[in-house]
N, CA and C atoms as a LAMMPS dump frame, in Angstrom:
ITEM: TIMESTEP
0
ITEM: NUMBER OF ATOMS
207
ITEM: BOX BOUNDS ff ff ff
-5.0000000000000000e+02 5.0000000000000000e+02
-5.0000000000000000e+02 5.0000000000000000e+02
-5.0000000000000000e+02 5.0000000000000000e+02
ITEM: ATOMS id mol type element x y z
1 1 1 N 13.1 -13.463 -17.558
2 1 2 C 13.308 -13.274 -16.113
3 1 3 C 12.812 -14.443 -14.943
4 2 1 N 14.312 -14.56 -14.041
5 2 2 C 14.31 -15.606 -13.237
6 2 3 C 13.679 -15.03 -12.084
7 3 1 N 13.15 -15.785 -10.966
8 3 2 C 11.92 -15.573 -10.037
9 3 3 C 12.905 -14.635 -9.543
10 4 1 N 14.365 -15.259 -8.94
11 4 2 C 15.092 -14.33 -7.996
12 4 3 C 15.152 -12.302 -8.551
13 5 1 N 15.588 -12.662 -10.053
14 5 2 C 15.576 -10.983 -10.698
15 5 3 C 13.754 -10.48 -10.483
16 6 1 N 12.957 -11.199 -10.673
17 6 2 C 12.035 -10.346 -9.827
18 6 3 C 11.084 -10.386 -8.63
19 7 1 N 11.896 -11.168 -7.692
20 7 2 C 11.573 -11.335 -6.53
21 7 3 C 12.528 -9.538 -6.013
22 8 1 N 13.905 -9.396 -6.078
23 8 2 C 14.911 -8.398 -6.219
24 8 3 C 14.171 -6.57 -6.225
25 9 1 N 13.327 -6.821 -7.748
26 9 2 C 12.451 -5.871 -8.18
27 9 3 C 11.218 -5.686 -7.561
28 10 1 N 10.54 -6.544 -7.322
29 10 2 C 9.25 -6.88 -6.344
30 10 3 C 10.058 -5.502 -5.043
31 11 1 N 11.097 -6.355 -4.708
32 11 2 C 10.982 -6.374 -2.891
33 11 3 C 11.473 -4.634 -3.486
34 12 1 N 11.951 -4.037 -3.671
35 12 2 C 12.217 -2.812 -3.91
36 12 3 C 11.092 -2.14 -4.625
37 13 1 N 10.354 -2.428 -5.413
38 13 2 C 8.574 -2.265 -5.736
39 13 3 C 7.854 -1.582 -4.386
40 14 1 N 7.836 -2.48 -3.619
41 14 2 C 7.235 -2.797 -2.396
42 14 3 C 7.874 -1.273 -1.961
43 15 1 N 8.79 -1.355 -1.522
44 15 2 C 9.458 -0.939 -0.978
45 15 3 C 8.829 0.593 -0.939
46 16 1 N 9.193 1.574 -2.486
47 16 2 C 9.038 2.442 -2.822
48 16 3 C 7.499 2.812 -2.189
49 17 1 N 7.006 1.972 -2.893
50 17 2 C 5.272 2.207 -2.848
51 17 3 C 4.48 2.057 -1.253
52 18 1 N 5.548 1.344 -0.474
53 18 2 C 4.643 1.642 1.15
54 18 3 C 5.768 2.831 1.32
55 19 1 N 6.451 3.528 1.203
56 19 2 C 7.345 5.051 1.705
57 19 3 C 5.756 6.328 1.273
58 20 1 N 5.589 5.714 -0.23
59 20 2 C 5.39 7.013 -0.763
60 20 3 C 3.53 7.022 -0.432
61 21 1 N 3.598 5.935 -0.379
62 21 2 C 1.805 5.359 0.252
63 21 3 C 1.687 5.75 1.581
64 22 1 N 2.34 5.523 2.451
65 22 2 C 2.159 6.215 4.125
66 22 3 C 2.451 7.611 4.23
67 23 1 N 3.224 8.123 3.23
68 23 2 C 3.884 9.688 3.203
69 23 3 C 1.933 9.838 2.192
70 24 1 N 1.691 9.868 1.692
71 24 2 C 0.139 9.747 1.317
72 24 3 C -0.756 9.932 2.357
73 25 1 N -1.195 8.853 2.925
74 25 2 C -2.026 8.378 3.917
75 25 3 C -2.021 9.374 4.898
76 26 1 N -0.449 9.199 4.925
77 26 2 C -0.781 10.724 6.535
78 26 3 C -0.631 11.811 6.392
79 27 1 N -0.766 12.343 5.302
80 27 2 C -1.09 13.629 4.943
81 27 3 C -2.917 13.64 4.51
82 28 1 N -3.482 12.668 4.375
83 28 2 C -4.705 12.598 4.504
84 28 3 C -5.213 12.338 4.991
85 29 1 N -4.669 11.924 6.256
86 29 2 C -5.694 11.134 7.726
87 29 3 C -5.34 12.46 8.864
88 30 1 N -4.994 13.893 7.466
89 30 2 C -4.362 15.192 8.531
90 30 3 C -5.393 16.238 8.04
91 31 1 N -5.944 15.57 7.566
92 31 2 C -6.549 16.631 6.287
93 31 3 C -8.144 16.89 7.2
94 32 1 N -8.11 18.62 6.929
95 32 2 C -9.017 18.655 7.437
96 32 3 C -10.243 18.309 7.172
97 33 1 N -11.518 17.818 6.548
98 33 2 C -12.34 16.768 6.716
99 33 3 C -12.4 15.953 7.071
100 34 1 N -10.888 14.999 7.213
101 34 2 C -10.853 13.711 8.459
102 34 3 C -11.347 13.966 9.416
103 35 1 N -10.297 15.478 10.101
104 35 2 C -11.149 15.931 11.139
105 35 3 C -11.324 16.054 11.663
106 36 1 N -12.287 17.101 11.233
107 36 2 C -13.228 17.39 11.834
108 36 3 C -15.011 16.216 11.654
109 37 1 N -14.559 15.07 11.088
110 37 2 C -15.812 14.321 10.91
111 37 3 C -15.733 12.948 12.075
112 38 1 N -17.256 12.45 12.629
113 38 2 C -17.468 11.818 13.98
114 38 3 C -16.2 11.191 13.519
115 39 1 N -16.904 10.594 14.649
116 39 2 C -15.667 9.571 14.794
117 39 3 C -16.077 8.559 14.736
118 40 1 N -17.176 7.577 14.061
119 40 2 C -17.342 6.555 13.273
120 40 3 C -17.174 7.296 11.627
121 41 1 N -17.053 8.201 11.608
122 41 2 C -16.138 8.028 10.095
123 41 3 C -14.88 8.377 10.179
124 42 1 N -14.376 8.514 11.204
125 42 2 C -12.906 8.301 11.737
126 42 3 C -12.762 7.274 11.661
127 43 1 N -12.688 6.225 12.319
128 43 2 C -12.427 4.921 12.441
129 43 3 C -12.542 4.434 11.072
130 44 1 N -13.797 4.829 10.513
131 44 2 C -14.23 3.884 8.77
132 44 3 C -13.141 4.088 7.801
133 45 1 N -12.558 5.7 8.185
134 45 2 C -11.659 6.333 7.083
135 45 3 C -9.801 5.496 7.518
136 46 1 N -9.333 6.059 8.552
137 46 2 C -8.429 5.216 9.548
138 46 3 C -8.132 3.602 8.412
139 47 1 N -9.704 2.854 8.443
140 47 2 C -8.97 1.329 8.316
141 47 3 C -9.494 1.307 7.416
142 48 1 N -10 2.002 5.633
143 48 2 C -9.373 2.448 5.502
144 48 3 C -8.133 2.916 4.07
145 49 1 N -8.106 3.965 4.893
146 49 2 C -6.355 4.022 4.559
147 49 3 C -5.421 3.338 5.018
148 50 1 N -5.194 2.601 6.225
149 50 2 C -4.756 1.462 6.483
150 50 3 C -4.256 0.041 6.27
151 51 1 N -5.8 -0.375 4.964
152 51 2 C -5.574 -1.372 4.372
153 51 3 C -4.982 -0.829 3.425
154 52 1 N -5.281 0.311 2.709
155 52 2 C -5.586 0.162 0.939
156 52 3 C -4.735 -0.178 0.257
157 53 1 N -3.051 0.057 1.451
158 53 2 C -1.588 -0.381 0.351
159 53 3 C -1.92 -1.741 -0.229
160 54 1 N -2.668 -2.668 0.369
161 54 2 C -2.415 -4.133 0.259
162 54 3 C -3.23 -4.111 -1.711
163 55 1 N -3.897 -3.398 -1.478
164 55 2 C -4.971 -3.817 -3.262
165 55 3 C -3.47 -4.02 -4.143
166 56 1 N -2.556 -3.023 -4.32
167 56 2 C -1.651 -2.844 -5.547
168 56 3 C -0.744 -3.551 -5.279
169 57 1 N -1.139 -4.337 -3.722
170 57 2 C 0.569 -5.348 -3.462
171 57 3 C 0.002 -6.095 -4.255
172 58 1 N -0.877 -6.778 -4.083
173 58 2 C -1.411 -8.537 -4.421
174 58 3 C -1.038 -8.924 -5.846
175 59 1 N -1.124 -8.156 -7.058
176 59 2 C -0.67 -8.77 -8.211
177 59 3 C 1.02 -8.704 -8.094
178 60 1 N 1.237 -7.356 -7.187
179 60 2 C 3.158 -7.194 -7.477
180 60 3 C 4.021 -8.837 -6.529
181 61 1 N 3.001 -9.108 -5.546
182 61 2 C 3.351 -9.771 -5.416
183 61 3 C 2.991 -11.553 -6.05
184 62 1 N 2.028 -11.244 -6.536
185 62 2 C 1.346 -12.426 -7.802
186 62 3 C 2.392 -12.435 -8.962
187 63 1 N 2.961 -11.688 -9.395
188 63 2 C 3.988 -11.278 -10.393
189 63 3 C 5.301 -12.248 -9.878
190 64 1 N 6.102 -11.674 -8.731
191 64 2 C 7.486 -12.18 -8.277
192 64 3 C 7.286 -13.475 -8.089
193 65 1 N 6.347 -13.882 -7.497
194 65 2 C 5.758 -15.309 -7.533
195 65 3 C 5.813 -16.859 -8.868
196 66 1 N 5.58 -16.325 -9.192
197 66 2 C 5.654 -16.244 -11.017
198 66 3 C 6.947 -17.623 -10.88
199 67 1 N 6.203 -19.094 -10.865
200 67 2 C 7.606 -20.063 -11.532
201 67 3 C 8.353 -19.281 -13.101
202 68 1 N 9.319 -20.371 -12.997
203 68 2 C 10.308 -19.478 -13.885
204 68 3 C 9.609 -20.721 -15.15
205 69 1 N 9.983 -19.767 -16.441
206 69 2 C 9.395 -21.547 -17.427
207 69 3 C 10.923 -22.168 -17.621
């Protein structure tokens, strides 16, 4: 598979993952346990939800940037 094809597949996958993750993060952020948590816990939860999308992106981007054989 060429690098160009991997980038196209990766771009579509990133877009889909970000959309799905954003919807899940919004649902979690509006859940009762998060809303009833203290301010410090809310900050930690929102920070984790805000940065959580980057973890699955790292291997995907690494795969996209692999050089051609």
